[in-house]
VOTORLO-153912 format. One line per field, with one value per residue (C-alpha): residue number from 1; residue in one letter; x, y, z. Coordinates in nm, 3 decimals, always signed. Layout:
VOTORLO-153912
lolum NUM; ... $
zalo a; ... $
px X; ... $
py Y; ... $
pz Z; ... $
This chain:
VOTORLO-153912
lolum 1; 2; 3; 4; 5; 6; 7; 8; 9; 10; 11; 12; 13; 14; 15; 16; 17; 18; 19; 20; 21; 22; 23; 24; 25; 26; 27; 28; 29; 30; 31; 32; 33; 34; 35; 36; 37; 38; 39; 40; 41; 42; 43; 44; 45; 46; 47; 48; 49; 50; 51; 52; 53; 54; 55; 56; 57; 58; 59; 60; 61; 62; 63; 64; 65; 66; 67; 68; 69; 70; 71; 72; 73; 74; 75; 76; 77; 78; 79; 80; 81; 82; 83; 84; 85; 86; 87; 88; 89; 90; 91; 92; 93; 94; 95; 96; 97; 98; 99; 100; 101; 102; 103; 104; 105; 106; 107; 108; 109; 110; 111; 112; 113; 114; 115; 116; 117; 118; 119; 120; 121; 122; 123; 124; 125; 126; 127; 128; 129; 130; 131; 132; 133; 134; 135; 136; 137; 138; 139; 140; 141; 142; 143; 144; 145; 146; 147; 148; 149; 150; 151; 152; 153; 154; 155; 156; 157; 158; 159; 160; 161; 162; 163; 164; 165; 166; 167; 168; 169; 170; 171; 172; 173; 174; 175; 176; 177; 178; 179; 180; 181; 182; 183; 184; 185; 186; 187; 188; 189; 190; 191; 192; 193; 194; 195; 196; 197; 198; 199; 200; 201; 202; 203; 204; 205; 206; 207; 208; 209; 210; 211; 212; 213; 214; 215; 216; 217; 218; 219; 220; 221; 222; 223; 224; 225; 226; 227; 228; 229; 230; 231; 232; 233; 234; 235; 236; 237; 238; 239; 240; 241; 242; 243; 244; 245; 246; 247; 248; 249; 250; 251; 252; 253; 254; 255; 256; 257; 258; 259; 260; 261; 262; 263; 264; 265; 266; 267; 268; 269; 270; 271; 272; 273; 274; 275; 276; 277; 278; 279; 280; 281; 282; 283; 284; 285; 286; 287; 288; 289; 290; 291; 292; 293; 294; 295; 296; 297; 298; 299; 300; 301; 302; 303; 304; 305; 306; 307; 308; 309; 310; 311; 312; 313; 314; 315; 316; 317; 318; 319; 320; 321; 322; 323; 324; 325; 326; 327; 328; 329; 330; 331; 332; 333; 334; 335; 336; 337; 338; 339; 340; 341; 342; 343; 344; 345; 346; 347; 348; 349; 350; 351; 352; 353; 354; 355; 356; 357; 358; 359; 360; 361; 362; 363; 364; 365; 366; 367; 368; 369; 370; 371; 372; 373; 374; 375; 376; 377; 378; 379; 380; 381; 382; 383; 384; 385; 386; 387; 388; 389; 390; 391; 392; 393; 394; 395; 396; 397; 398; 399; 400; 401; 402; 403; 404; 405; 406; 407; 408; 409; 410; 411; 412; 413; 414; 415; 416; 417; 418; 419; 420; 421; 422; 423; 424; 425; 426; 427; 428; 429; 430; 431; 432; 433; 434; 435; 436; 437; 438; 439; 440; 441; 442; 443; 444; 445; 446; 447; 448; 449; 450; 451; 452; 453; 454; 455; 456; 457; 458; 459; 460; 461; 462 $
zalo m; s; d; t; p; a; p; a; g; k; a; r; f; p; r; t; f; w; t; a; n; t; i; e; l; f; e; r; a; a; y; y; s; m; a; s; f; m; v; i; y; l; k; e; n; l; g; m; t; p; a; a; a; t; f; l; n; g; a; i; l; w; g; l; v; y; f; l; p; i; l; s; g; t; i; a; d; k; y; g; y; k; k; s; l; s; v; a; l; v; l; i; s; v; g; y; l; v; m; g; n; l; q; e; f; w; p; g; l; s; g; t; a; e; g; v; p; v; n; y; l; l; p; v; v; v; a; i; v; f; i; g; i; g; g; s; i; v; k; p; c; i; a; g; t; v; q; k; t; s; g; m; h; a; t; l; a; f; g; i; f; y; m; v; i; n; i; g; s; i; t; g; r; a; v; s; y; f; v; r; i; n; f; g; i; p; a; i; f; t; y; v; a; t; v; f; a; l; v; g; l; a; v; v; l; l; v; y; k; e; p; q; f; v; s; d; g; k; k; d; g; q; v; v; k; r; r; s; l; g; e; a; l; l; g; i; i; t; v; l; g; n; i; r; f; v; f; f; l; i; v; l; s; l; f; w; f; l; y; s; q; l; y; n; l; m; p; l; f; m; r; f; i; e; p; n; a; p; m; e; l; y; t; m; a; n; p; l; m; i; v; c; f; q; l; l; i; t; k; f; a; k; k; w; t; p; i; k; s; i; m; v; g; v; a; v; t; t; v; g; m; v; v; n; v; l; p; t; l; l; w; s; n; v; t; q; k; i; s; f; l; g; l; a; i; p; a; a; g; i; f; m; i; v; s; i; a; s; m; a; t; g; e; m; f; a; s; p; r; i; y; e; y; l; g; a; l; a; p; k; g; q; e; g; l; y; l; g; y; a; n; l; p; v; a; l; g; s; i; l; g; g; l; v; g; g; e; l; f; q; k; l; i; l; d; p; q; k; a; g; e; p; v; r; i; a; a; l; w; l; i; i; g; g; v; g; i; c; s; f; v; g; l; g; i; y; n; s; w; l; k; r; i; l; k; k; n; r; t; a; a; a $
px +6.778; +7.115; +7.267; +7.410; +7.208; +7.025; +7.157; +6.961; +6.724; +6.568; +6.390; +6.492; +6.627; +6.872; +6.750; +6.903; +6.737; +6.384; +6.523; +6.606; +6.211; +6.132; +6.278; +6.163; +5.790; +5.894; +6.038; +5.721; +5.424; +5.644; +5.614; +5.307; +5.126; +5.186; +5.276; +4.839; +4.894; +5.227; +5.119; +4.766; +4.921; +5.178; +4.856; +4.586; +4.833; +5.108; +4.967; +5.152; +5.025; +4.984; +5.287; +5.515; +5.376; +5.388; +5.717; +5.801; +5.699; +5.753; +6.089; +6.299; +6.155; +6.067; +6.394; +6.605; +6.507; +6.517; +6.810; +7.049; +7.080; +7.345; +7.560; +7.404; +7.476; +7.851; +7.836; +7.627; +7.898; +8.200; +8.089; +7.902; +7.449; +7.451; +7.615; +7.457; +7.062; +7.108; +7.208; +6.943; +6.653; +6.770; +6.772; +6.441; +6.282; +6.433; +6.272; +5.931; +5.909; +6.031; +5.780; +5.510; +5.572; +5.638; +5.348; +5.444; +5.798; +5.699; +5.394; +5.317; +5.353; +4.975; +4.895; +5.056; +5.343; +5.225; +5.031; +5.340; +5.300; +5.580; +5.716; +5.785; +5.998; +6.344; +6.241; +6.007; +6.289; +6.512; +6.242; +6.205; +6.587; +6.600; +6.351; +6.484; +6.852; +6.769; +6.501; +6.773; +7.029; +6.798; +6.675; +7.013; +7.080; +6.794; +6.776; +7.167; +7.084; +6.788; +7.034; +7.344; +7.089; +6.861; +7.137; +7.011; +6.667; +6.655; +6.353; +6.154; +6.324; +6.303; +5.896; +5.835; +6.014; +5.808; +5.518; +5.665; +5.653; +5.330; +5.215; +5.384; +5.219; +4.847; +4.943; +5.100; +4.782; +4.533; +4.688; +4.707; +4.334; +4.253; +4.513; +4.420; +4.062; +4.119; +4.442; +4.460; +4.696; +5.040; +4.946; +5.039; +5.397; +5.436; +5.265; +5.256; +5.567; +5.773; +5.696; +5.727; +6.078; +6.202; +6.058; +6.293; +6.591; +6.567; +6.553; +6.872; +7.022; +6.901; +6.862; +7.018; +7.347; +7.573; +7.542; +7.885; +8.045; +8.340; +8.625; +8.866; +9.031; +8.901; +8.604; +8.501; +8.764; +8.678; +8.807; +8.614; +8.637; +8.415; +8.318; +8.442; +8.184; +8.455; +8.354; +7.989; +7.970; +8.216; +7.947; +7.667; +7.848; +7.903; +7.542; +7.454; +7.695; +7.443; +7.231; +7.011; +6.985; +6.941; +6.611; +6.503; +6.531; +6.366; +6.016; +5.989; +6.055; +5.752; +5.529; +5.649; +5.581; +5.197; +5.321; +5.400; +5.047; +4.847; +5.090; +5.088; +4.774; +4.573; +4.504; +4.460; +4.194; +3.996; +4.044; +3.914; +3.611; +3.554; +3.735; +3.776; +3.830; +4.028; +4.328; +4.494; +4.136; +4.168; +4.536; +4.542; +4.339; +4.760; +4.877; +4.574; +4.531; +4.924; +4.877; +4.597; +4.719; +5.086; +5.092; +4.815; +4.966; +5.307; +5.206; +4.976; +5.223; +5.564; +5.581; +5.542; +5.852; +6.007; +5.867; +5.523; +5.422; +5.621; +5.375; +5.045; +5.169; +5.165; +4.858; +4.677; +4.816; +4.724; +4.414; +4.337; +4.408; +4.173; +3.905; +3.866; +3.725; +3.434; +3.229; +3.261; +3.038; +2.797; +2.677; +2.640; +2.762; +3.082; +3.092; +2.749; +2.725; +2.669; +2.647; +2.914; +2.973; +2.769; +2.932; +2.851; +3.119; +3.154; +3.072; +3.467; +3.597; +3.432; +3.665; +3.959; +3.922; +3.906; +4.177; +4.403; +4.358; +4.459; +4.807; +4.866; +4.751; +4.967; +5.285; +5.240; +5.255; +5.575; +5.753; +5.903; +6.016; +6.182; +6.450; +6.516; +6.530; +6.744; +6.965; +6.897; +6.996; +7.340; +7.701; +7.793; +8.003; +7.779; +7.471; +7.530; +7.629; +7.369; +7.119; +7.224; +7.076; +6.728; +6.589; +6.673; +6.341; +6.167; +6.398; +6.316; +5.936; +5.876; +6.103; +5.911; +5.544; +5.614; +5.686; +5.355; +5.123; +5.081; +5.075; +4.824; +4.584; +4.681; +4.578; +4.302; +4.115; +4.216; +4.256; +3.933; +3.699; +3.864; +3.783; +3.417; +3.450; +3.427; +3.739; +3.845; +3.841; +3.897; +4.124; +4.373; +4.334; +4.378; +4.674; +4.802; +4.678; +4.827; +5.176; +5.123; +5.063; +5.381; +5.521; +5.381; +5.442; +5.835; +5.843; +5.690; +5.947; +6.241; +6.135; +6.101; +6.421; +6.603; +6.484; +6.585; +6.936; +6.973; +6.838; +7.141; +7.386; +7.293; +7.324; +7.651; +7.776; +7.638 $
py +6.195; +6.374; +6.432; +6.732; +7.072; +7.213; +7.505; +7.867; +7.892; +7.544; +7.451; +7.054; +6.916; +6.589; +6.252; +6.305; +6.624; +6.389; +6.081; +6.291; +6.464; +6.089; +5.961; +6.295; +6.157; +5.844; +5.993; +6.265; +6.006; +5.807; +6.069; +6.234; +5.824; +5.890; +6.256; +6.320; +6.022; +5.970; +6.207; +6.000; +5.620; +5.718; +5.840; +5.638; +5.307; +5.356; +5.515; +5.838; +6.193; +6.406; +6.615; +6.321; +6.257; +6.597; +6.611; +6.350; +6.414; +6.770; +6.841; +6.521; +6.419; +6.763; +6.909; +6.644; +6.656; +7.040; +7.153; +6.863; +6.960; +7.200; +6.914; +6.658; +6.814; +6.857; +6.497; +6.455; +6.708; +6.474; +6.120; +6.175; +6.189; +5.840; +5.709; +5.944; +5.934; +5.531; +5.530; +5.768; +5.568; +5.265; +5.460; +5.611; +5.223; +5.085; +5.358; +5.324; +4.934; +4.980; +5.219; +5.021; +4.704; +4.811; +4.602; +4.262; +4.284; +4.375; +4.189; +4.326; +4.672; +4.739; +4.725; +4.517; +4.276; +4.047; +4.350; +4.658; +4.872; +4.830; +5.166; +5.235; +5.536; +5.395; +5.186; +5.477; +5.734; +5.486; +5.471; +5.835; +5.920; +5.694; +5.903; +6.222; +6.199; +5.991; +6.267; +6.537; +6.379; +6.331; +6.697; +6.854; +6.574; +6.615; +7.024; +6.990; +6.712; +6.992; +7.304; +7.077; +6.972; +7.319; +7.453; +7.838; +7.727; +7.692; +7.878; +7.633; +7.369; +7.431; +7.530; +7.169; +7.020; +7.223; +7.023; +6.723; +6.729; +6.838; +6.518; +6.302; +6.439; +6.416; +6.048; +5.948; +6.066; +5.891; +5.575; +5.607; +5.638; +5.329; +5.110; +5.283; +5.222; +4.854; +4.718; +5.007; +5.238; +5.086; +4.975; +5.322; +5.287; +4.883; +4.893; +5.245; +5.430; +5.105; +5.043; +5.387; +5.435; +5.072; +5.244; +5.550; +5.330; +5.090; +5.408; +5.482; +5.252; +5.149; +5.460; +5.726; +5.906; +6.172; +6.522; +6.658; +6.551; +6.808; +6.720; +6.990; +7.171; +7.372; +7.407; +7.686; +7.859; +7.942; +7.775; +7.451; +7.359; +7.147; +7.272; +7.032; +6.977; +7.155; +7.470; +7.389; +7.395; +7.726; +7.849; +7.842; +8.056; +8.311; +8.338; +8.356; +8.578; +8.852; +8.981; +9.132; +8.780; +8.588; +8.815; +8.783; +8.370; +8.381; +8.575; +8.387; +8.055; +8.177; +8.156; +7.756; +7.741; +7.792; +7.543; +7.260; +7.244; +7.097; +6.798; +6.814; +6.964; +6.991; +6.572; +6.567; +6.793; +6.679; +6.281; +6.472; +6.574; +6.290; +5.932; +5.823; +6.161; +6.090; +6.330; +6.238; +6.373; +6.650; +6.749; +6.696; +7.004; +7.177; +6.993; +7.018; +7.394; +7.456; +7.237; +7.508; +7.797; +7.820; +7.995; +8.226; +8.337; +8.381; +8.592; +8.806; +8.884; +8.876; +9.287; +9.247; +9.303; +8.995; +9.096; +9.188; +8.869; +8.728; +8.904; +8.884; +8.528; +8.520; +8.731; +8.466; +8.147; +8.338; +8.433; +8.028; +7.944; +8.201; +8.022; +7.747; +7.937; +8.062; +7.693; +7.751; +8.067; +7.964; +7.626; +7.445; +7.184; +7.152; +6.799; +6.810; +6.681; +6.924; +6.893; +6.994; +6.909; +6.557; +6.438; +6.491; +6.660; +6.790; +7.169; +7.197; +6.962; +7.197; +7.535; +7.295; +7.266; +7.629; +7.695; +7.406; +7.607; +7.887; +7.757; +7.630; +8.006; +8.189; +7.905; +8.038; +8.401; +8.321; +8.056; +8.141; +8.456; +8.336; +8.240; +8.580; +8.774; +8.587; +8.567; +8.998; +8.994; +8.831; +9.046; +9.065; +8.756; +8.560; +8.491; +8.095; +8.044; +8.260; +8.024; +7.728; +7.768; +7.921; +7.552; +7.717; +7.895; +7.590; +7.375; +7.583; +7.658; +7.257; +7.238; +7.496; +7.415; +7.028; +7.094; +7.369; +7.204; +6.881; +7.056; +7.319; +7.038; +6.819; +7.180; +7.298; +7.012; +6.694; +6.798; +6.966; +6.723; +6.477; +6.707; +6.746; +7.122; +7.238; +7.201; +7.556; +7.540; +7.898; +7.948; +7.689; +7.864; +8.210; +8.150; +7.941; +8.284; +8.472; +8.354; +8.438; +8.807; +8.823; +8.660; +8.930; +9.243; +9.131; +9.091; +9.452; +9.629; +9.436; +9.540; +9.914; +9.873; +9.751; +10.019; +10.302; +10.110; +10.123; +10.475; +10.598; +10.378; +10.567; +10.903; +10.825; +10.685; +10.992 $
pz +0.096; +0.174; +0.498; +0.458; +0.551; +0.303; +0.158; +0.212; -0.068; +0.009; +0.305; +0.271; +0.584; +0.585; +0.685; +1.044; +1.148; +1.060; +1.221; +1.555; +1.560; +1.537; +1.856; +1.959; +1.921; +2.057; +2.409; +2.455; +2.408; +2.664; +2.913; +2.817; +2.806; +3.170; +3.270; +3.421; +3.620; +3.777; +4.146; +4.109; +4.083; +4.396; +4.540; +4.504; +4.417; +4.623; +4.879; +4.957; +5.067; +4.783; +4.930; +4.860; +4.517; +4.432; +4.533; +4.398; +4.056; +4.015; +4.228; +4.199; +3.814; +3.666; +3.853; +3.734; +3.347; +3.374; +3.579; +3.432; +3.081; +3.175; +3.268; +3.059; +2.732; +2.781; +2.869; +2.519; +2.390; +2.440; +2.375; +2.097; +2.059; +1.926; +2.256; +2.507; +2.349; +2.342; +2.741; +2.771; +2.622; +2.858; +3.144; +3.037; +2.967; +3.257; +3.487; +3.294; +3.359; +3.697; +3.772; +3.638; +3.781; +4.116; +4.259; +4.109; +4.190; +4.562; +4.612; +5.003; +4.849; +4.753; +5.140; +5.419; +5.437; +5.720; +5.888; +5.830; +5.599; +5.318; +5.178; +4.800; +4.861; +4.761; +4.391; +4.330; +4.350; +4.161; +3.888; +3.859; +3.863; +3.611; +3.402; +3.502; +3.420; +3.111; +3.003; +3.076; +2.837; +2.514; +2.568; +2.479; +2.196; +1.993; +2.039; +1.962; +1.604; +1.540; +1.589; +1.349; +1.053; +1.021; +0.799; +0.733; +0.844; +1.200; +1.284; +1.065; +1.197; +1.538; +1.468; +1.291; +1.643; +1.836; +1.651; +1.692; +2.077; +2.073; +1.824; +2.048; +2.336; +2.188; +2.082; +2.446; +2.584; +2.369; +2.372; +2.802; +2.753; +2.610; +2.796; +3.154; +3.101; +3.000; +3.261; +3.471; +3.588; +3.611; +3.252; +3.152; +3.267; +3.144; +2.819; +2.723; +2.828; +2.806; +2.426; +2.338; +2.477; +2.312; +1.960; +2.018; +2.090; +1.834; +1.571; +1.750; +1.741; +1.360; +1.194; +1.383; +1.264; +1.443; +1.284; +1.224; +1.547; +1.580; +1.819; +1.959; +1.711; +1.384; +1.203; +0.936; +1.046; +1.372; +1.710; +1.852; +2.216; +2.411; +2.767; +3.023; +3.326; +3.567; +3.332; +3.285; +3.658; +3.667; +3.349; +3.674; +3.897; +3.628; +3.562; +3.891; +3.967; +3.774; +3.990; +3.725; +3.502; +3.849; +3.930; +3.593; +3.595; +4.017; +3.841; +3.509; +3.767; +3.947; +3.532; +3.544; +3.904; +3.735; +3.495; +3.705; +3.851; +3.552; +3.627; +4.021; +4.173; +3.878; +3.851; +4.256; +4.286; +3.954; +4.126; +4.416; +4.213; +4.009; +4.149; +3.777; +3.628; +3.292; +3.363; +3.000; +2.853; +3.005; +3.033; +2.604; +2.583; +2.619; +2.307; +2.093; +2.199; +2.087; +1.751; +1.629; +1.761; +1.808; +1.424; +1.461; +1.821; +1.680; +1.361; +1.587; +1.859; +1.609; +1.613; +2.062; +2.224; +2.407; +2.722; +2.634; +2.486; +2.813; +3.014; +2.797; +2.873; +3.235; +3.271; +3.029; +3.263; +3.561; +3.487; +3.370; +3.719; +3.904; +3.629; +3.864; +4.180; +3.924; +4.049; +4.383; +4.280; +4.052; +4.190; +4.556; +4.444; +4.220; +4.138; +3.951; +3.620; +3.355; +2.984; +2.789; +2.402; +2.493; +2.778; +3.135; +3.284; +3.655; +3.660; +3.787; +3.524; +3.276; +3.391; +3.438; +3.044; +3.037; +3.251; +3.071; +2.732; +2.885; +3.066; +2.706; +2.551; +2.807; +2.690; +2.302; +2.393; +2.668; +2.559; +2.228; +2.327; +2.661; +2.470; +2.277; +2.559; +2.751; +2.469; +2.478; +2.908; +2.815; +2.795; +2.461; +2.374; +2.672; +2.446; +2.441; +2.779; +2.913; +2.685; +2.822; +3.102; +2.955; +3.170; +3.498; +3.577; +3.475; +3.694; +3.983; +3.854; +3.903; +4.206; +4.402; +4.256; +4.317; +4.717; +4.733; +4.538; +4.726; +5.054; +4.940; +4.826; +5.174; +5.389; +5.239; +5.037; +5.270; +5.612; +5.590; +5.428; +5.696; +5.971; +5.828; +5.753; +5.377; +5.152; +5.035; +4.664; +4.614; +4.873; +4.665; +4.338; +4.450; +4.627; +4.303; +4.106; +4.340; +4.237; +3.869; +4.011; +4.185; +3.853; +3.620; +3.889; +3.886; +3.503; +3.526; +3.757; +3.553; +3.293; +3.390; +3.570; +3.235; +3.062; +3.350; +3.294; +2.906; +2.880; +3.215; +2.949; +2.628; +2.811; +2.945; +2.561; +2.456 $
């Protein structure tokens, strides 16, 4: 198979395109194998508070993964994707290996050492920083490879790329479940995430080829110049100087605040409802929905404006969060087992599955159109610069979600339980749903504001 992008008439992709997608599949399988159990591992195995667990997972790990590509993408352009991917997957592999073996490396950490509690914080932070930095490098390298090898078929190429991410997600969760029930939670990191990451590294070293690496100079008649780290940092200042754009990013970050609870608050809540809750199976509703319905939803909403599609996505996700209030209204005991698809599942668990499926539906409506809308908002000639910061709302929402999710769980669930008072499940999910309502209203205000500005500009031009 040729390594040259296919011409406009043929939807054939070069070998490097498929190699990059293979690497992405293994890297995502590694990540999602442990994502549903990270906060559970930190809380149940390592003895951390819910607030500390969600802070480390949401604010630190997700914050690094989604904020650092602004800088790591520049570094990858400078040193090449192959070298960058190699370093990234080494960091990721070491991070997972350390995380899964903390109690082996430091035996006293499982309880006390000579009667003195041992703090896991430092080794956990080191492992998470390794995973986060590595993940932030993988993102721009793989996306950049897909872009460079897609030729005139970028839409199809990124559709395949998006599908591969979700196939990796399903694969990682499925393998994780069987390993965990046989060997325990730490084995997810040691035997699943680490091995998937190492397989991805092997593909990089043995198969992956650099896609049309361009040095400073001319390519296709155009001057090509890589941005330095200084220029990347200045770009942040340029983008954040656009108040209208910043307002949109903040409103959008509230949507991603909701989504971040899938891996922060929801695992903690379900383990409270059902101590042995298989969270990888619950959260598998997310990628399964996307694999089954993404094309259908894309076709259904293709004639909608981007802002309408985004607002529908936010609304569906918000409703999905509030759905978790219903078990408290319909059953006196939300832990009561109910038959669902031939399985005995807690009442709250059934609505949790509905909630996660709703989040996936909201993501399908909103996520693909966000990039389109961000590009339209950018000043003419600066579209690339602004799209480079499209992950900022995810980073901000994840940081805020990590900080808030664990605190809410502590204050509304664990503290009342400890005091012998009723837990406040309805309040928990209504507060989370309220954030979604703020995002929806903010998007409506922003869109109305933007329409007035555009109308005023057209009138002035006439």
